C-alpha positions in Angstrom: 78.3 105.5 90.9 74.5 105.5 90.7 74.1 103.9 87.2 70.7 105.3 86.2 71.7 108.9 87.3 75.0 108.6 85.5 73.4 107.4 82.3 70.7 110.1 82.4 73.3 112.9 83.0 75.6 111.7 80.3 72.7 111.4 77.8 71.5 114.9 78.5 74.9 116.6 78.6 75.8 119.1 75.9 78.9 121.4 75.5 76.6 124.3 75.3 75.3 123.5 78.9 78.9 123.2 80.1 79.8 126.6 78.6 76.8 128.0 80.3 77.9 126.4 83.6 81.4 127.9 83.4 80.0 131.3 82.6 77.6 131.1 85.6 80.2 130.0 88.1 82.6 132.8 87.0 79.8 135.3 87.3 78.8 134.0 90.8 82.4 134.0 92.0 83.1 137.5 90.8 86.2 136.4 88.9 87.4 133.7 86.5 87.9 130.3 88.1 91.4 129.4 87.0 91.4 125.7 88.0 89.6 123.2 85.8 86.0 122.4 86.7 84.6 119.0 85.5 81.8 118.8 83.0 79.9 116.7 85.5 79.0 116.4 89.2 79.2 113.0 90.9 76.4 111.0 92.5 77.3 108.9 95.5 75.2 106.6 97.6 74.5 108.0 101.1 76.0 105.0 103.0 79.3 105.5 101.3 79.5 109.2 102.2 78.4 108.5 105.7 81.2 105.9 106.1 83.7 108.6 105.0 82.3 111.2 107.3 82.5 108.8 110.3 86.0 107.6 109.4 87.3 111.2 109.1 85.9 112.1 112.5 87.4 109.0 114.1 90.8 109.8 112.6 90.6 113.5 113.7 89.8 112.4 117.3 92.7 109.9 117.3 95.1 112.8 116.7 93.5 115.7 118.6 93.2 113.6 121.7 96.8 112.1 121.6 99.1 114.4 123.5 102.2 112.2 123.0 101.6 112.4 119.2 101.0 116.1 119.3 104.2 116.7 121.2 106.1 114.8 118.5 104.4 116.8 115.8 105.1 120.2 117.5 108.8 119.4 117.3 108.5 119.3 113.5 107.1 122.8 113.3 109.6 125.1 111.5 111.4 127.8 113.4 109.2 130.9 113.6 105.9 129.1 113.1 105.1 127.6 116.6 102.4 130.0 117.6 101.4 130.6 121.2 97.9 130.1 122.7 97.3 126.8 120.8 93.6 125.7 120.8 92.7 122.2 122.1 91.3 121.2 118.7 91.4 122.4 115.1 88.7 124.6 113.8 88.9 123.4 110.2 89.6 119.9 109.0 89.8 118.2 105.6 90.0 114.5 105.1 90.6 113.2 101.5 89.5 109.7 100.5 90.0 107.7 97.4 87.9 104.7 96.4 89.2 101.2 96.0 87.6 97.9 95.1 87.8 95.3 97.9 88.2 91.6 97.3 84.5 91.2 97.8 83.9 93.6 94.9 82.6 96.4 97.2 83.8 100.0 96.8 85.4 101.3 100.0 87.2 104.5 101.0 90.9 104.7 101.7 92.6 107.7 103.3 94.7 109.9 101.0 95.5 112.8 103.3 94.2 114.6 106.4 94.8 118.3 106.9 93.7 120.8 109.6 93.6 123.9 107.4 90.8 125.8 105.6 89.8 124.8 102.1 87.1 126.1 99.7 84.4 126.5 102.3 82.6 129.4 100.6 83.2 128.4 97.0 82.1 124.8 97.2 78.4 125.4 98.1 78.2 127.9 95.2 79.7 125.4 92.9 77.2 122.8 94.0 74.3 125.1 93.4 75.6 126.1 90.0 75.7 122.4 88.9 72.1 122.1 90.2 70.9 125.2 88.4 72.5 124.8 85.0 72.0 121.0 84.7 68.5 121.1 86.3 69.5 118.8 89.2 67.4 120.6 91.9 66.3 117.3 93.5 69.8 116.3 94.4 71.3 117.1 97.8 74.7 118.3 98.7 76.1 119.1 102.2 76.0 122.9 102.7 76.4 124.6 106.1 77.1 128.3 105.4 76.0 129.4 108.9 78.8 127.3 110.5 81.3 128.8 108.0 80.4 132.3 109.0 80.5 131.5 112.7 83.9 129.8 112.4 85.4 132.7 110.4 84.0 135.5 112.5 83.8 134.0 116.0 82.3 136.8 118.1 84.2 139.6 116.3 82.9 142.4 114.0 83.6 141.6 110.3 85.5 144.9 110.0 88.1 143.6 112.5 88.4 140.1 110.8 90.6 139.5 107.8 91.3 136.6 105.5 95.1 136.4 105.3 97.0 135.2 102.3 100.1 135.8 100.2 99.4 137.7 97.0 95.7 136.8 97.2 94.7 138.4 93.8 96.9 135.9 92.0 96.0 132.8 93.9 93.9 130.1 92.2 91.7 130.2 95.3 90.7 133.8 94.7 87.1 132.8 93.9 86.8 131.4 97.4 88.3 134.5 98.9 85.7 136.7 97.2 82.8 134.5 98.1 84.1 134.4 101.7 84.0 138.2 101.7 80.5 138.1 100.4 79.4 135.5 103.0 81.0 137.0 106.1 81.8 140.6 105.3 85.6 140.2 106.1 88.4 141.7 104.0 91.1 139.7 102.2 94.6 141.1 103.0 98.0 140.3 101.7 100.2 139.2 104.6 102.9 141.8 103.5 100.4 144.6 103.9 99.8 144.1 107.7 101.5 146.4 110.1 102.4 145.7 113.8 102.4 148.1 116.8 103.4 146.4 120.0 101.5 143.1 119.9 98.7 144.4 117.8 98.2 144.0 114.0 96.6 146.5 111.7 95.3 146.3 108.1 95.1 149.7 106.4 95.0 151.3 109.9 92.1 149.2 111.1 92.8 146.9 114.1 92.8 143.2 113.3 91.2 141.2 116.1 90.8 137.8 114.3 92.6 136.2 111.4 91.2 133.6 109.0 94.6 132.3 107.9 95.0 131.0 104.4 98.7 131.7 104.1 100.6 128.4 103.6 103.8 128.1 105.6 105.5 126.2 102.7 104.9 129.2 100.4 106.0 131.7 103.0 109.3 129.9 103.4 109.8 129.0 99.8 109.2 132.6 98.6 111.0 134.1 101.6 108.0 136.3 102.3 108.8 139.2 104.7 105.9 140.1 107.0 105.6 142.6 109.9 105.1 139.8 112.4 106.2 136.2 113.0 103.7 133.4 113.7 105.5 132.7 117.0 104.9 136.3 118.2 102.6 136.6 121.2 100.0 138.6 119.3 96.8 140.2 120.6 94.7 138.4 118.0 92.4 135.4 117.6 93.0 132.8 115.0 90.2 131.4 112.9 92.0 128.1 112.6 95.0 128.3 114.9 98.1 128.0 112.6 99.8 125.2 114.6 97.1 122.8 113.5 98.4 123.1 109.9 101.4 121.1 111.1 99.8 119.0 113.9 97.3 117.3 111.6 99.0 116.9 108.3 100.9 114.2 106.3 103.1 113.9 109.5 100.2 112.1 111.1 99.8 109.3 108.6 102.3 106.8 110.2 100.5 107.3 113.5 97.0 106.6 112.4 95.4 103.2 113.0 92.2 102.6 111.0 90.8 100.3 108.4 90.8 103.2 105.9 94.5 104.1 106.3 97.2 102.5 104.1 100.6 101.5 105.4 102.9 104.5 105.7 106.4 105.1 107.2 108.7 108.1 107.7 111.4 107.6 105.1 114.0 107.9 107.9 112.6 104.7 109.4 112.8 102.7 106.2 116.1 100.7 106.5 115.5 98.4 103.5 113.7 99.7 100.4 111.0 97.5 99.0 111.7 95.8 95.6 108.4 96.9 94.2 108.7 100.7 94.5 106.1 101.1 91.8 103.6 100.2 94.5 104.6 103.1 96.7 104.4 106.9 96.9 107.1 109.3 98.1 105.7 112.4 99.7 107.3 115.5 101.4 105.5 116.3 104.6 104.5 119.9 104.2 104.3 120.6 100.5 101.0 121.9 99.1 99.0 120.9 95.9 101.1 117.8 95.3 104.5 119.6 95.0 107.4 117.1 95.3 105.2 113.9 95.4 106.5 110.9 93.4 104.1 108.1 92.5 106.1 105.0 92.0 109.5 106.6 92.9 112.7 105.2 91.6 115.7 104.4 93.9 117.3 107.5 92.4 114.4 109.6 93.6 114.9 108.3 97.1 118.6 108.5 97.0 118.2 112.2 96.1 116.6 112.9 99.5 119.5 113.9 101.8 119.8 111.6 104.9 119.3 114.5 107.3 116.0 115.4 105.5 114.5 111.9 105.4 112.3 112.5 108.5 110.6 115.1 106.3 109.4 112.5 103.8 106.9 109.6 103.8 106.9 106.4 102.0 103.3 105.2 101.6 101.9 102.1 100.1 100.2 103.1 96.8 96.5 102.6 96.5 95.0 101.7 93.2 91.9 103.8 93.0 88.9 102.4 91.2 87.6 104.5 88.3 84.0 104.6 89.3 82.6 107.5 87.2 81.6 106.6 83.7 82.4 109.4 81.2 82.5 109.8 77.4 86.3 109.5 77.8 86.2 106.3 79.8 86.0 105.5 83.5 87.4 108.2 85.8 88.5 108.2 89.4 87.0 110.4 92.1 88.7 111.7 95.2 86.3 112.8 97.9 87.3 115.5 100.4 85.1 115.7 103.5 85.3 119.2 105.0 84.6 119.7 108.6 84.2 122.5 111.0 84.9 121.8 114.7 83.0 124.2 116.9 81.1 122.5 119.7 80.9 119.3 117.6 83.0 118.0 114.7 80.5 118.5 111.8 80.9 117.7 108.1 79.8 120.8 106.2 80.7 120.2 102.6 82.3 117.9 100.0 84.9 118.7 97.4 85.3 116.2 94.6 88.3 115.9 92.4 88.1 113.8 89.2 91.1 112.6 87.3 92.6 109.9 85.1 96.2 110.8 85.8 98.6 109.4 88.4 97.5 112.0 90.9 94.2 113.7 91.4 95.1 117.4 91.6 94.0 119.5 88.7 97.6 120.3 87.8 98.1 116.5 87.1 95.1 116.2 84.8 95.7 118.9 82.3 94.6 118.7 78.7 91.9 116.2 79.7 88.1 116.5 79.6 85.6 115.4 82.3 88.2 115.8 85.0 88.9 118.5 87.6 87.0 119.9 90.6 83.4 118.8 90.9 80.5 118.5 93.3 79.2 115.5 95.2 75.5 114.8 95.3 74.3 112.3 97.9 71.6 109.8 96.9 69.6 107.9 99.5 69.4 104.5 97.9 67.3 102.8 100.6 
């Protein structure tokens, strides 16, 4: 988006540098990164990123401060997942924006999704630094706040009593982030099936667990019928680094409730009595899926008819946004989706950016396979004043 920086990077790019970059990020992560990393970082003007940061914070406060909304959202939490001792705000928050061209010709953000669940907080700063080191971009700034990440994960507990909890972590694509979180904080990564329970206390390999940095997705636990020694609705003697209820409370369910210039029109499918004639301009989304599972861009009437009537409250129909391809690459203009990652300790603070580049219908890496100059990337912020 900064033409002179984009032209300079593209001119200096070589495949040898990209191979060096991939080798470096694998070495720094301690494992092979199994999702696609783009050949290029992205350069964004500071005012645009600040606009997204402010919008994301406004949206989060709309929801976290709205008890009538939260009560409605709690009713949608699946049986067994409504955990006690809910906190008054989420600890982790991700807000995804796409970029559209307004009638004036200006580029502006539009909300794609908001989610109160951890993302790649440890991996992304390392990825940012690797782009800088390999492509000699030392002068370019990215948001990085590792101290806040450590404080959020550990709280006031000793690292030996804090775990990162996941399902089959060694085979998750996010393993690089788990390993870097261990290095950053000193915690252990534990498979949820390996925990034991005595009374209301949890143990990992015989060591008491006092705090859980939860990365286990409810959708996966349900879909795979994962059996654990505890239920999320148990009254456990444990702290949550990111209380699990917030995964549901700030999620796709919130989209029809949000009122903001960045939010596209959105309805629960159960509230749509007459389908629009131009379904190609809409997106059908299940509420609690992960990584784009079940999403239909430009759904057909048959797609919608296939959703049982008693499940339609679990789906959204959202007006489709036409994202502007703003990143010039050797393979043509490419879209960028910007994820602003926050940590909410005393203040709601943006601590990192994740960029996803794509030319497919959806931005996830699984929807841009067999393409080049797409995938996960870094966002460098340029002060253009």
